[in-house]
N, C-alpha and C positions, 0 to 999 in steps of 0.2 A: 323454555325450552327458548332457543334464539331462529327467528325467521332472517332466510335470508333473502334479501334483494333482488330483483331480477339479474342484475346484471350476475353477485355472485353467484349465484341457481344457474344459469345460462351459461359462465367462462369456469365449474367446478365441476365433475365429473362429480358420480351419487356413488351409491356408497358399496351401490355392486360394480363397482370397477371400473376403472377406464373411464372412458370418456372419448364423443371426437374427435378427429381432425384439426375443425375446424375452432372445439374448445383449448386443446392442448396451445396449437399456435394463437386464441385472445389469452393465452396466459405468458407467455414468449414476449408478442410485441411489447406486453403491457411491464414485463419487469424490462426492457429491452430502454422502453419511452425513461427510468430514473436514468440507468447507468450500461454502459458498455455491460457485457457477460462472456462469459465465458461458454463454449459449448458443451462443457463436463457443471459448470455450475447450476444452467438449462437446464440442463441433464436430471438434479439431483432436485432439481426446483416442483419437474414434472412428474417428478415418482413419488414426491413428500404427497401431492394430487392426488394420486391415486390411478394417475396414466398411467396406462399395459407399456413393456416398454417399445414394438412396431409400433404402437403406433409414432410414441415420440419420438420414437429416430427415423420419421419417416418427417415430423414436421422442421426436426432437427438438420435435416439432411439437407432440406428444401432452405428453408431457413441460407442454411450455407449457403444453394448453389447461388439462392437471388441478394448472395453478401451483407445480409443482416448479421449471421456470425461468424469471425476469425479470428479463430484462437488467437495468428500471430498479431494482424491487426490490434487486435485485444491489452495481446500484452506489451508491447510498443507504449500502447493511449498508457495501463495500465504503469506501467515503471516510468514512464514521463511526468504522468502528474505527481506518483508518490514520495519521488526522487527529488524533485521542483517544490512540492508541496508540503508535504509531508515532512521534508529531511531524512529519508531513511536508505539507509546502505547497499549496497550488492548484497547483502546476503538478506539481510533484508525481505530485500523484492523476492530473491529469489525461494525464498520459504512460502510468501506470499505467494508466485505466482503459482507454485508444484499443488499448494494448498487450492487453488482455486481448481483447477484440472489443465491448468494450459503445461505441455508437453514440455521434455528438457530442452529441443531441437529452438523453438520459436520461443522459450524462455531466454535461451543463453543468445539468439540475437537480438532478443532485449534490451536484455542487459549493454552486450555490448555498446550502445547506447551515452553510458557510461566514463567515459570516462575516468586513468590515475588520479588527471587534472581535476576534475567535473567533483570527483568524490571529497576528494580536501580541500576544495574552496567549497562546498555543503557543508563539512563535519568544522570549518575553518568558522562561516557564516553562524552555524548553530553553537558553538563555545563562546562567540563573541559575545551573540545575545542573550547567551546563559551567565555570561562573566560578570554583568552586569546585577545579577542577585547574588553573588555567590563571593563569600569572605577570603578573603586573601592573606585574613590572620593567622590559618591556620594550613600553609600552600600542599602541606599533604593531605589533607582533607581536600582540599577545593581538586586536588588533580586527582583522586580519588571518587570525586565527585560526577568530574567529571568526562572521564571517561568513559565508566560507569554508565554515564547516560549515550555515549556516542556509541558502546557496545551496543548497548540495550533497541540504538538505531540502527545495529547492523553493520558498523564499522569495524576496520580489521581493527586488532588494537591497537597493532604497530604504525598507523597512522595515524590511530581516537591517541594516543602519547604522545608521537612526533605534534601533534596539530596544539594536544593540548599546551605540551614543556613551552609551546613556542608562545603565546598566548601569556601565560603564568610570568614567562620572561619578560617580554613589556611589558607588564603591567608595572612590576614591580623593577622595572628603568623606568617608567614616569611613576612611580611613585618615590624611587628613588630621586626623580628633575623635579620635582616639584618642591617647592621654597618650603621651609619650614615653618608649623602652625605658630604663630608667641606662645608662650605658656599664660600671655593675661586675655584671651581672646575666649 
């Protein structure tokens, strides 16, 4: 049998169901110290820990009231971070926000911060980085691998194909301009 530490026993409701608002607030604040979270994420975690819906809603309402829970702000931060540092396209980001319980309007406003040029630039950056490890001996295979990589990250197929085609053409031109390797090398 596992023994709970004092901090666990105080912040987790008993098996009898429910818990106090103070315990629910502690759980939420602990989760919010790691990263911003959507209201739906916090509600799900509270339900998993056995808090009653009305207790969870009161705590979440209070946290929203004081500005600690804000789905619109969360969506803005999530989109910026995941696009900038993880190289996600709009389609993938929209799906991630939906899974996190962010409503359509907040998600759309957050996704609007990524312009078509931003998305093209990020796709180009990802392809350039991946081109270092992809062999261009079989250009069709390289094309499929690179387009597939962008598609998995949520970039539109047309954009992915155009960016990859440009990079492969540029790499081919650079290879054609390179001086020939001597036979005795």
